[in-house]
N, CA, C and O of each residue as an XYZ file, in Angstrom:
900
protein
N      97.171    140.977     98.563
C      96.493    140.151     97.921
C      95.043    140.209     98.269
O      94.594    139.688     99.290
N      94.228    140.939     97.281
C      93.108    141.003     97.456
C      92.349    139.243     98.044
O      92.805    138.100     98.065
N      90.877    139.931     98.485
C      90.036    138.878     98.978
C      89.593    137.820     97.812
O      89.595    136.589     97.831
N      89.240    138.679     96.862
C      88.730    138.346     95.886
C      89.790    137.567     94.967
O      89.582    136.671     94.150
N      91.067    138.221     95.377
C      92.112    136.891     94.539
C      92.265    135.906     94.935
O      92.526    134.940     94.217
N      92.126    135.844     96.424
C      92.470    134.576     97.606
C      91.262    133.787     97.153
O      91.624    132.625     96.962
N      89.942    133.949     96.896
C      88.897    133.511     96.723
C      89.230    132.597     95.249
O      89.000    131.389     95.185
N      89.837    133.439     94.040
C      90.018    132.536     92.683
C      91.268    131.522     92.548
O      91.099    130.528     91.841
N      92.403    131.698     93.128
C      93.048    131.157     93.649
C      92.598    129.608     94.764
O      92.990    128.450     94.628
N      91.798    130.106     95.662
C      91.496    128.683     96.507
C      90.365    128.040     95.428
O      90.248    126.851     95.727
N      89.523    128.360     94.332
C      88.990    128.056     93.643
C      89.400    126.989     92.795
O      88.932    125.852     92.725
N      90.620    127.663     91.969
C      91.223    126.579     91.090
C      92.479    125.381     91.722
O      93.092    124.483     91.145
N      92.498    125.907     93.273
C      93.569    124.557     93.633
C      92.265    123.706     93.963
O      92.612    122.525     93.960
N      90.710    123.835     94.288
C      89.726    123.076     94.672
C      89.678    122.496     93.513
O      89.557    121.279     93.649
N      89.727    122.892     92.250
C      89.447    122.585     91.066
C      90.249    121.004     90.668
O      89.947    119.839     90.409
N      91.347    121.809     90.810
C      92.666    120.504     90.410
C      92.848    119.425     91.663
O      93.532    118.446     91.361
N      92.338    119.458     93.022
C      92.383    118.769     93.542
C      91.032    118.032     93.519
O      90.943    116.898     93.991
N      90.045    118.627     93.006
C      88.841    117.632     92.779
C      88.865    116.912     91.723
O      88.259    115.842     91.753
N      89.659    117.363     90.374
C      89.973    116.138     89.135
C      90.880    115.266     89.838
O      90.523    114.088     89.861
N      91.688    115.477     90.270
C      93.481    114.271     90.885
C      92.679    113.531     91.451
O      92.306    112.480     90.929
N      92.310    113.894     92.491
C      91.543    112.826     93.228
C      90.075    112.587     93.549
O      89.572    112.225     94.612
N      89.403    112.927     92.172
C      88.465    112.167     92.057
C      87.272    112.319     93.264
O      86.732    111.338     93.775
N      87.005    113.529     93.575
C      86.370    113.891     95.097
C      85.407    114.963     94.624
O      85.346    115.420     93.483
N      84.560    115.342     95.819
C      83.802    116.414     94.946
C      84.308    117.942     94.990
O      85.411    118.241     95.447
N      83.452    118.825     94.502
C      84.532    120.071     94.529
C      83.744    120.716     96.245
O      83.812    121.939     96.369
N      83.265    120.167     97.088
C      82.656    120.521     98.406
C      83.695    119.634     99.403
O      84.162    120.184    100.400
N      83.892    118.814     99.215
C      85.596    117.827     99.582
C      86.591    118.479     99.307
O      87.448    118.632    100.177
N      86.719    118.919     98.304
C      88.351    119.453     98.130
C      88.295    121.343     98.818
O      89.241    121.874     99.399
N      87.540    121.718     98.655
C      87.282    123.216     99.085
C      87.488    122.990    100.724
O      87.935    123.892    101.431
N      87.127    121.739    101.227
C      87.058    121.673    102.466
C      88.662    121.609    103.448
O      89.055    122.057    104.525
N      89.146    120.892    102.487
C      90.922    120.670    102.448
C      91.710    121.899    102.636
O      92.863    121.861    103.067
N      91.075    123.043    102.303
C      92.249    124.353    101.888
C      92.171    124.997    103.612
O      91.536    124.774    104.643
N      93.053    125.740    103.211
C      93.110    126.527    104.797
C      92.420    127.581    104.684
O      92.328    128.253    103.656
N      91.807    127.833    105.888
C      90.592    128.749    106.086
C      91.036    130.343    105.838
O      90.410    131.158    105.159
N      92.634    130.635    106.774
C      92.966    132.076    106.669
C      93.667    131.897    105.585
O      94.154    130.896    105.060
N      93.653    132.888    105.351
C      94.346    133.977    104.396
C      95.832    134.253    104.354
O      96.394    135.226    103.852
N      96.364    133.216    104.976
C      97.846    133.408    105.094
C      98.458    132.632    103.963
O      98.361    131.415    103.806
N      99.252    133.685    103.009
C      99.659    133.113    101.490
C     100.760    132.605    101.798
O     101.537    132.628    100.843
N     101.193    132.134    102.751
C     102.212    131.193    102.873
C     101.698    129.654    102.456
O     102.213    128.996    101.551
N     100.634    129.232    103.255
C      99.820    128.306    103.643
C      99.230    128.078    101.997
O      99.404    127.106    101.262
N      98.533    129.261    101.754
C      97.796    128.759    100.473
C      99.107    128.659     99.437
O      98.857    128.020     98.415
N      99.750    128.910     99.486
C     100.988    128.936     98.398
C     101.443    127.354     98.520
O     101.696    126.739     97.484
N     101.543    126.708     99.803
C     101.896    125.095     99.905
C     100.457    124.482     99.489
O     100.620    123.314     99.137
N      99.481    124.771     99.434
C      98.013    124.204     98.931
C      98.146    124.307     97.404
O      97.632    123.441     96.697
N      98.606    125.013     97.042
C      98.703    125.437     95.414
C      99.610    124.525     94.851
O      99.509    123.908     93.790
N     100.830    124.508     95.988
C     101.888    123.146     95.039
C     101.526    121.659     95.155
O     101.779    120.769     94.343
N     100.694    121.543     96.674
C     100.337    120.382     96.431
C      99.531    119.931     95.609
O      99.714    118.837     95.075
N      98.591    120.620     95.383
C      97.651    120.497     93.841
C      98.359    120.241     92.848
O      98.165    119.194     92.229
N      99.300    121.098     92.483
C     100.414    120.823     91.297
C     100.853    119.470     91.119
O     100.706    118.813     90.088
N     101.587    118.959     92.544
C     101.950    117.544     92.153
C     101.023    116.628     92.397
O     101.346    115.529     91.946
N      99.877    116.654     92.998
C      98.862    115.701     92.574
C      98.406    115.394     91.015
O      98.185    114.390     90.338
N      98.391    116.681     90.846
C      98.083    116.692     89.473
C      99.323    116.180     88.274
O      99.168    115.528     87.241
N     100.382    116.674     88.786
C     101.704    115.988     87.595
C     101.445    114.254     88.137
O     101.275    113.310     87.366
N     101.467    114.199     89.222
C     101.431    112.364     89.747
C     100.602    111.727     88.679
O     100.957    110.909     87.831
N      99.307    112.316     88.907
C      98.013    111.806     88.286
C      98.101    111.405     86.856
O      97.819    110.312     86.366
N      98.706    112.879     86.056
C      98.456    112.756     84.475
C     100.197    112.556     84.184
O     100.561    111.846     83.246
N     101.153    113.216     85.034
C     102.397    112.587     84.087
C     102.843    111.477     84.649
O     103.698    110.866     84.009
N     102.523    111.066     85.617
C     103.155    109.609     85.857
C     101.860    107.861     86.147
O     102.109    106.689     86.430
N     100.649    108.576     85.892
C      99.899    107.779     85.771
C      99.318    107.149     87.095
O      98.594    106.157     87.182
N      99.796    107.939     88.093
C      99.214    107.193     89.247
C      97.923    107.390     89.628
O      97.483    108.507     89.355
N      97.272    106.725     90.114
C      95.849    106.519     90.971
C      95.880    107.334     92.229
O      96.590    106.761     93.055
N      95.275    108.687     92.781
C      95.090    109.542     93.904
C      93.964    109.203     94.518
O      92.897    109.134     93.908
N      94.117    108.891     96.121
C      93.068    108.579     96.961
C      93.150    109.064     98.347
O      93.860    108.710     99.288
N      92.199    110.006     98.225
C      92.171    110.846     99.445
C      91.429    110.038    100.646
O      90.425    109.336    100.524
N      92.152    110.302    101.820
C      92.024    109.210    103.072
C      91.281    110.370    104.108
O      91.774    111.486    104.274
N      90.327    110.027    104.609
C      89.919    110.963    106.234
C      89.279    112.745    105.400
O      89.596    113.903    105.672
N      88.485    112.278    104.548
C      88.407    113.763    103.883
C      87.098    114.158    104.135
O      86.464    115.027    103.537
N      86.661    113.312    105.258
C      85.547    114.252    106.133
C      85.689    114.392    107.345
O      84.683    114.455    108.052
N      87.091    114.485    107.955
C      87.234    114.866    109.199
C      87.366    116.335    108.807
O      86.382    117.037    108.572
N      88.871    116.852    108.733
C      89.329    118.296    109.207
C      90.032    118.549    107.371
O      90.059    117.778    106.412
N      90.423    119.707    107.510
C      91.346    120.156    106.543
C      92.684    119.791    106.907
O      93.008    119.527    108.065
N      93.603    119.772    105.749
C      94.863    119.030    105.946
C      95.624    119.552    106.655
O      95.408    120.725    106.960
N      96.497    119.039    107.041
C      97.272    119.350    108.212
C      98.146    120.430    107.908
O      98.421    120.722    106.745
N      98.626    121.075    108.956
C      99.610    122.499    108.573
C     100.101    122.715    109.831
O      99.904    123.877    110.186
N     100.577    122.145    110.516
C     101.555    121.958    111.256
C     102.374    121.114    112.050
O     101.889    120.488    112.992
N     103.677    121.038    111.723
C     104.279    120.118    111.483
C     104.622    118.748    112.806
O     104.447    119.073    113.980
N     104.925    117.816    112.602
C     104.877    116.699    113.668
C     104.800    115.660    112.783
O     104.956    115.601    111.563
N     104.420    114.520    113.965
C     104.658    113.122    112.988
C     103.431    112.694    112.794
O     102.445    113.306    113.204
N     103.376    111.340    111.999
C     102.281    110.882    110.997
C     101.178    110.656    112.063
O     101.292    110.037    113.122
N     100.057    111.302    111.550
C      98.780    111.753    112.300
C      97.629    111.186    111.160
O      97.213    111.925    110.268
N      97.296    110.137    111.278
C      96.113    109.454    110.501
C      94.677    109.905    110.729
O      93.675    109.459    110.169
N      94.759    111.026    111.800
C      93.403    111.277    111.933
C      93.180    112.310    110.718
O      92.025    112.565    110.376
N      94.472    113.016    109.945
C      94.276    113.995    109.335
C      94.200    113.275    107.649
O      94.587    112.186    107.224
N      93.658    114.203    107.113
C      93.848    113.735    105.732
C      94.950    113.658    104.911
O      95.931    114.390    105.046
N      94.828    112.737    103.997
C      96.452    112.375    103.733
C      95.874    111.624    102.121
O      94.736    111.457    101.681
N      97.127    111.324    101.602
C      96.632    111.120     99.827
C      97.529    109.797     99.716
O      98.747    109.738     99.888
N      96.537    108.601     99.345
C      97.105    107.635     98.954
C      97.521    107.483     97.764
O      96.809    107.863     96.835
N      98.807    106.873     97.523
C      99.018    107.126     95.735
C      99.100    105.486     95.354
O      99.257    104.688     96.278
N      99.014    105.114     94.278
C      98.528    104.029     93.958
C      99.044    103.504     92.216
O      98.618    104.002     91.174
N      99.872    102.589     92.319
C      99.712    102.175     90.567
C      99.225    100.933     90.140
O      99.632     99.854     90.569
N      98.616    101.040     89.549
C      97.208    100.134     89.133
C      96.128    100.048     90.459
O      95.295    100.829     90.920
N      96.555     98.791     90.790
C      95.866     98.562     92.259
C      96.380     98.188     93.503
O      95.812     97.575     94.406
N      97.997     98.811     93.427
C      99.227     98.515     94.205
C      99.315    100.123     95.008
O      99.230    101.171     94.368
N      99.479    100.070     96.339
C      99.871    101.011     96.927
C     101.213    100.748     97.022
O     101.854     99.733     97.294
N     101.653    102.453     96.595
C     103.420    102.473     96.280
C     103.907    103.619     97.422
O     104.958    103.453     98.040
N     103.167    104.633     97.612
C     103.570    105.441     98.457
C     102.082    106.597     98.995
O     100.952    106.504     98.514
N     102.493    107.577    100.037
C     101.145    108.029    100.704
C     102.007    109.619    101.011
O     103.146    109.852    101.416
N     101.100    110.337    100.688
C     101.425    112.063    100.374
C     100.992    112.611    101.540
O      99.842    112.567    101.977
N     102.250    113.298    102.193
C     101.570    113.888    103.250
C     101.957    115.544    103.091
O     102.744    115.947    102.235
N     101.167    116.550    104.203
C     102.118    117.670    104.248
C     101.935    117.838    105.774
O     101.092    117.322    106.508
N     103.108    118.835    106.109
C     103.489    119.316    107.347
C     103.394    118.233    107.908
O     102.450    117.854    108.601
N     105.057    117.253    107.463
C     105.214    116.468    108.591
C     107.026    115.906    108.678
O     107.866    115.948    107.780
N     107.148    115.476    109.903
C     108.815    115.920    110.375
C     109.422    114.430    109.883
O     108.773    113.393    110.025
N     110.130    114.455    109.566
C     111.085    113.207    109.177
C     112.752    113.072    110.296
O     113.340    114.103    110.622
N     113.158    111.964    110.638
C     114.551    111.601    111.283
C     115.336    111.808    110.480
O     114.993    111.417    109.364
N     116.530    112.388    110.553
C     117.376    112.804    109.443
C     118.580    111.912    109.638
O     118.802    111.321    110.695
N     119.341    111.845    108.570
C     120.527    111.296    108.299
C     121.891    111.094    109.622
O     122.568    110.154    110.038
N     121.755    112.722    109.952
C     122.913    112.440    111.090
C     122.061    112.097    112.670
O     122.746    111.981    113.686
N     120.616    111.963    112.727
C     120.297    111.305    113.713
C     120.871    109.793    113.684
O     121.657    109.338    114.515
N     120.291    109.039    112.485
C     120.942    108.195    112.199
C     122.297    107.539    112.255
O     122.329    106.316    112.391
N     123.594    108.327    112.151
C     124.751    108.075    112.468
C     125.036    108.551    113.579
O     126.251    108.681    113.729
N     124.333    108.913    114.548
C     124.794    109.132    115.763
C     124.454    108.185    116.239
O     125.376    107.790    116.953
N     123.477    107.408    116.293
C     122.873    105.912    116.642
C     121.381    106.229    117.330
O     121.143    106.793    118.398
N     120.447    105.660    116.327
C     118.914    106.287    116.755
C     119.029    105.719    118.324
O     119.823    105.024    118.958
N     117.953    106.319    118.542
C     117.201    105.958    120.366
C     116.318    106.541    120.399
O     116.124    107.661    119.927
N     115.462    105.707    121.108
C     113.605    106.181    121.196
C     113.319    107.750    121.410
O     112.481    108.274    120.675
N     114.075    108.638    122.526
C     114.119    109.825    122.706
C     114.385    110.572    121.678
O     115.264    110.057    120.987
N     114.079    111.373    121.356
C     114.267    112.281    119.935
C     114.467    113.695    120.346
O     113.646    114.111    121.163
N     115.434    114.559    119.929
C     115.636    115.818    120.386
C     115.246    116.475    119.224
O     115.055    115.981    118.114
N     115.116    117.976    119.682
C     115.051    118.750    118.636
C     115.824    118.687    117.134
O     115.351    118.759    115.999
N     117.186    118.526    117.596
C     118.123    118.479    116.563
C     118.173    116.989    115.782
O     119.036    116.679    114.960
N     116.971    116.068    116.253
C     116.966    114.907    115.523
C     115.872    114.997    114.061
O     116.062    114.132    113.207
N     115.028    115.788    113.871
C     114.292    115.758    112.839
C     113.847    117.027    112.275
O     114.003    117.992    113.024
N     113.429    117.213    111.352
C     112.937    118.131    110.315
C     111.406    118.362    109.695
O     110.653    117.395    109.582
N     111.016    119.626    109.324
C     109.658    119.587    108.973
C     110.020    119.288    107.222
O     111.171    119.151    106.807
N     109.377    119.256    106.767
C     108.886    119.226    105.562
C     107.260    119.497    105.275
O     106.338    119.007    105.927
N     107.132    120.483    104.030
C     106.044    120.833    103.912
C     104.982    119.880    103.279
O     103.844    119.670    103.699
N     105.717    119.235    101.951
C     105.051    117.959    101.711
C     106.080    116.948    101.595
O     107.251    117.122    101.257
N     105.592    116.037    101.868
C     106.865    114.597    101.623
C     105.560    113.475    101.099
O     104.469    113.166    101.577
N     106.158    113.168    100.142
C     105.538    111.575     99.624
C     106.402    110.535    100.296
O     107.618    110.618    100.126
N     105.950    109.648    100.975
C     106.900    108.922    101.543
C     106.161    107.213    101.364
O     105.010    106.873    101.092
N     107.372    106.427    101.645
C     106.840    104.694    101.407
C     105.509    104.319    102.244
O     105.173    105.169    103.068
N     104.775    103.263    102.155
C     103.678    103.282    102.635
C     103.559    102.805    104.281
O     104.474    102.517    105.053
N     102.425    102.826    104.463
C     102.258    102.312    105.807
C     103.175    102.754    106.918
O     103.454    101.990    107.842
N     103.652    103.998    106.834
C     104.696    104.403    108.212
C     103.916    104.880    109.038
O     102.712    105.032    108.828
N     104.506    105.173    110.080
C     104.015    105.419    111.493
C     105.081    106.058    112.106
O     106.207    105.690    111.769
N     104.943    107.157    113.142
C     105.497    108.452    113.777
C     106.293    109.316    112.710
O     105.683    110.164    112.059
N     107.059    109.196    112.606
C     108.152    109.871    111.800
C     108.849    108.993    110.711
O     109.366    107.895    110.914
N     108.790    109.534    109.749
C     109.248    108.462    108.485
C     110.847    109.248    109.022
O     111.177    110.299    109.572
N     111.718    107.677    108.329
C     113.254    108.209    108.752
C     113.828    108.496    106.782
O     113.389    108.183    105.675
N     114.670    109.036    107.178
C     114.875    110.166    105.734
C     115.444    109.010    104.291
O     115.790    109.339    103.156
N     115.343    107.454    104.986
C     115.295    106.420    103.865
C     113.817    105.948    103.694
O     113.632    104.919    103.045
N     112.894    106.524    104.149
C     111.639    106.109    103.838
C     111.129    107.332    102.863
O     109.929    107.263    102.597
N     111.783    108.350    102.335
C     111.018    109.621    101.504
C     111.145    109.655    100.543
O     112.090    110.336    100.145
N     110.302    108.962     99.555
C     110.610    109.328     97.729
C     110.880    110.750     97.468
O     111.805    111.188     96.784
N     109.873    111.501     98.151
C     110.190    112.971     97.311
C     109.624    113.743     98.602
O     108.668    113.588     99.362
N     110.806    114.755     98.458
C     110.724    116.062     99.683
C     110.311    117.415     99.348
O     111.166    117.962     98.652
N     109.345    118.119     99.585
C     108.925    119.669     99.317
C     109.236    120.665    100.316
O     109.210    120.566    101.542
N     109.530    121.627     99.588
C     109.667    122.708    100.328
C     108.715    123.778     99.640
O     108.291    123.615     98.496
N     108.448    124.754    100.328
C     107.788    126.225     99.652
C     108.304    127.186    100.216
O     108.887    127.197    101.300
N     108.025    128.399     99.191
C     108.507    129.668     99.658
C     107.682    130.703     98.759
O     108.023    130.983     97.610
N     106.413    131.315     99.484
C     106.167    132.317     98.170
C     107.112    133.669     98.782
O     106.725    134.391     99.701
N     108.041    133.781     98.267
C     108.768    134.894     99.191
C     109.643    135.279     97.983
O     109.564    134.578     96.974
N     110.598    136.503     98.013
C     112.036    136.819     97.513
C     112.791    136.044     97.838
O     113.055    136.061     99.040
N     113.600    134.864     96.856
C     114.695    134.393     97.031
C     115.940    135.277     97.674
O     116.425    136.335     97.273
N     116.291    134.437     98.848
C     117.666    135.280     99.436
C     118.501    134.144     99.073
O     118.050    133.329     98.268
N     119.804    133.972     99.630
C     121.156    133.305     99.506
C     121.077    132.225    100.556
O     121.588    131.107    100.492
N     120.352    132.740    101.537
C     120.596    132.205    103.016
C     119.443    130.900    103.066
O     119.308    129.876    103.736
N     118.685    131.601    101.911
C     117.229    130.003    101.661
C     118.098    128.904    101.042
O     118.075    127.756    101.486
N     118.840    129.263    100.044
C     119.311    128.239     99.327
C     120.448    127.386    100.202
O     120.588    126.173    100.047
N     121.067    127.999    100.934
C     121.816    127.200    101.643
C     121.093    126.358    102.814
O     121.419    125.223    103.160
N     120.115    127.087    103.322
C     119.030    126.311    104.204
C     118.651    124.377    103.193
O     118.803    123.163    103.328
N     118.230    125.193    102.473
C     117.231    123.658    101.234
C     118.852    123.183    101.278
O     118.687    122.438    102.244
N     120.081    123.058    101.022
C     120.851    122.209    100.745
C     121.212    121.693    101.827
O     121.624    120.533    101.823
N     121.133    122.517    103.137
C     121.279    121.655    104.564
C     120.351    120.524    104.799
O     120.469    119.464    105.413
N     119.365    121.088    104.103
C     117.856    119.719    103.972
C     118.054    118.915    103.365
O     117.445    117.860    103.541
N     119.019    119.055    102.352
C     119.352    117.561    101.510
C     120.127    117.048    101.907
O     120.114    115.853    101.609
N     121.367    117.542    102.863
C     121.855    116.652    103.188
C     121.782    115.996    104.423
O     122.852    115.495    104.770
N     120.822    115.845    105.206
C     120.410    115.745    106.108
C     119.353    114.420    105.498
O     118.945    113.694    106.404
N     118.839    114.009    103.957
C     118.177    113.591    103.350
C     118.907    112.250    102.790
O     118.563    111.077    102.934
N     120.060    112.818    102.084
C     120.831    112.110    101.387
C     121.959    112.377    101.118
O     122.207    113.582    101.078
N     123.112    111.397    100.822
C     124.625    111.715    100.260
C     124.807    112.183     98.767
O     123.906    112.054     97.939
N     125.760    112.612     98.546
C     126.102    112.720     97.174
C     126.694    111.270     96.386
O     127.830    110.858     96.624
N     125.984    110.736     95.652
C     126.367    109.732     95.240
C     126.439    109.334     93.541
O     126.846    110.331     92.944
N     126.200    108.317     92.698
C     126.332    108.025     91.520
C     125.187    108.334     91.152
O     124.502    108.852     92.034
N     124.543    108.162     89.800
C     123.196    108.427     89.461
C     122.377    107.312     90.013
O     122.864    106.181     90.000
N     121.093    107.524     90.535
C     120.373    106.091     90.920
C     118.639    106.661     90.566
O     118.185    107.737     90.955
N     117.912    105.665     89.777
C     116.970    105.508     89.545
C     115.818    105.991     90.523
O     115.971    105.618     91.687
N     114.725    106.732     90.266
C     113.899    107.094     91.432
C     112.668    105.948     90.971
O     112.833    105.018     90.182
N     111.276    106.332     91.769
C     110.533    105.370     91.737
C     109.421    106.170     90.435
O     108.338    105.702     90.082
N     109.964    107.270     89.976
C     109.474    108.245     89.234
C     109.738    107.748     87.548
O     110.684    106.974     87.403
N     109.153    108.048     86.585
C     109.363    107.829     85.308
C     109.401    109.000     84.736
O     110.084    109.042     83.713
N     108.833    110.075     85.101
C     108.946    111.087     84.349
C     108.813    112.714     85.497
O     109.746    113.492     85.693
N     108.056    112.781     85.811
C     107.719    113.893     87.205
C     107.872    113.468     88.647
O     107.126    112.599     89.100
N     108.859    114.073     89.432
C     109.703    115.081     88.802
C     111.175    114.533     88.177
O     111.774    115.290     87.413
N     111.616    113.530     88.424
C     112.753    113.437     87.269
C     112.755    111.603     87.460
O     112.018    110.985     88.229
N     113.654    111.082     86.655
C     113.836    109.201     86.565
C     115.145    109.318     87.701
O     115.212    108.609     88.704
N     115.985    110.180     87.389
C     117.687    109.991     87.635
C     117.804    111.074     89.171
O     117.146    112.113     89.106
N     118.508    110.855     90.316
C     119.127    111.448     91.144
C     120.514    111.000     91.372
O     120.778    109.798     91.354
N     121.602    112.087     91.630
C     122.578    111.586     92.261
C     123.075    111.707     93.702
O     123.975    112.264     94.330
N     121.981    110.865     93.915
C     121.899    111.059     95.562
C     121.675    109.388     96.446
O     121.224    108.375     95.912
N     122.024    109.486     97.536
C     121.642    108.245     97.768
C     121.811    108.103     99.651
O     122.764    108.163    100.427
N     120.081    107.855     99.817
C     119.151    107.315     99.104
C     118.719    108.175     97.847
O     119.092    109.244     97.365
N     117.930    107.390     97.589
C     117.534    108.105     95.700
C     116.198    108.680     95.859
O     115.265    108.444     95.092
N     116.127    109.619     97.122
C     115.074    110.471     97.379
C     115.159    111.750     96.044
O     116.171    111.866     95.353
N     114.195    112.437     95.899
C     114.104    113.828     95.172
C     113.612    114.714     95.887
O     112.572    114.512     96.513
N     114.302    115.922     95.930
C     114.016    117.111     96.695
C     113.959    117.874     95.640
O     114.698    117.798     94.659
N     112.672    118.976     95.900
C     111.857    119.813     95.204
C     111.865    121.057     96.076
O     111.696    120.827     97.273
N     112.071    122.679     95.630
C     111.864    123.515     96.283
C     111.066    124.583     95.133
O     111.523    124.980     94.061
N     109.881    124.856     95.680
C     108.817    125.564     94.978
C     109.443    126.906     95.100
O     110.103    126.932     96.138
N     109.500    128.068     94.432
C     109.378    129.025     94.906
C     108.533    130.486     94.035
O     108.351    130.287     92.834
N     108.243    131.306     94.361
C     107.606    132.446     93.536
C     108.412    133.578     92.910
O     107.929    134.454     92.193
N     109.684    133.465     93.254
C     110.349    134.596     92.856
C     111.301    133.716     91.240
O     112.128    132.810     91.343
N     111.063    134.034     90.587
C     111.913    133.746     89.257
C     113.413    133.485     89.595
O     114.097    132.568     89.141
N     113.863    134.600     90.607
C     115.598    134.217     90.773
C     115.901    133.360     91.206
O     117.115    133.217     91.350
N     115.013    132.322     91.652
C     115.604    131.080     92.225
C     116.610    130.213     91.431
O     117.545    129.498     91.788
N     115.976    130.598     89.973
C     116.606    129.629     88.660
C     118.034    130.159     88.678
O     118.600    129.903     87.614
N     118.824    130.842     89.582
C     119.627    131.895     89.458
C     120.832    130.245     89.750
O     121.836    129.920     89.116
N     120.164    129.561     90.922
C     120.965    128.636     91.761
C     120.402    127.411     91.297
O     120.557    126.493     92.103
N     119.607    127.015     89.923
C     119.390    126.073     89.722
C     120.827    125.267     89.447
O     120.896    124.312     90.221
N     121.757    125.347     88.754
C     122.861    124.368     88.544
C     123.294    123.549     89.693
O     123.103    122.354     89.921
N     123.925    124.464     90.373
C     124.368    124.112     91.688
C     123.491    123.013     92.621
O     123.853    121.881     92.943
N     122.542    123.525     92.872
C     121.692    122.385     93.518
C     121.093    121.326     93.232
O     120.513    120.454     93.880
N     121.439    121.627     91.539
C     120.916    120.127     91.279
C     122.021    119.120     90.781
O     121.806    118.346     89.848
N     122.887    119.162     91.274
C     124.315    118.720     91.326
C     123.909    117.834     92.398
O     124.217    116.660     92.193
N     123.216    118.103     93.639
C     123.009    117.087     94.964
C     121.167    116.366     94.505
O     120.485    115.506     95.062
N     120.993    116.964     93.648
C     119.299    116.234     93.665
C     118.456    117.354     93.961
O     117.249    117.194     93.775
N     118.839    118.386     94.358
C     117.778    119.501     94.608
C     117.078    120.039     93.444
O     117.982    120.684     92.915
N     116.032    120.188     92.697
C     115.501    120.615     91.928
C     114.691    121.810     92.242
O     113.649    121.771     92.897
N     115.218    122.859     91.748
C     114.367    124.300     92.047
C     113.509    124.581     91.000
O     113.696    124.207     89.842
N     112.315    125.412     91.498
C     111.005    125.291     90.678
C     110.085    126.434     90.780
O     109.262    126.567     91.686
N     110.285    127.326     89.715
C     109.465    128.638     89.738
C     108.393    128.513     89.602
O     107.974    128.268     88.470
N     107.417    128.639     90.798
C     106.159    128.235     90.690
C     105.411    129.201     90.827
O     106.258    129.972     91.276
N     104.061    130.068     90.789
C     103.508    131.099     91.206
C     102.037    130.631     90.934
O     101.675    129.977     89.956
N     101.220    131.091     92.004
C      99.819    130.771     92.144
C      98.938    131.446     91.067
O      97.721    131.264     91.061
């Protein structure tokens, strides 16, 4: 990818964030990764797409918090409210928060018996997560409304296995349950808790696995920058 292409993509992402979050062009551009790493740029592009869909398709109002500090969080860890994040409102009611590179505590950790000292096996990182509001530290799998993974690469079957593993750590297969969404990404999932799991990939071959993953409430989306 050339520098000119990267500049064009960043400009498009910045414009989407500017419109979805009602912020200035300078503020939106400041949120984006400085480096030309295509993986991080792809995540930023997916974030912009999700903001747009939540705003237009769901009618949520989005508000950027801490936009004058530094760019969006790009390294996995617990909630850190010093970094910019996005509040999601239905009318004037705060219904959710949108985070990047956040770790959540898993279902297996909960089954084993929660304790105050977490080890590496007890949490996993998500590229993007929509959670219930006012969380601290690492949200639990029960506090996630939408979990998003992003891959700007050729799809391999091992990645699908990994994605299904993520799903098992967030929910169990169940009868259909309503989500908090009306349209995007879906209003019903066959899982409990009723979180939505999205996997964005730049390789269209990801759709070869769509039907099987949907059985567990994981939606595969072919998306290019």
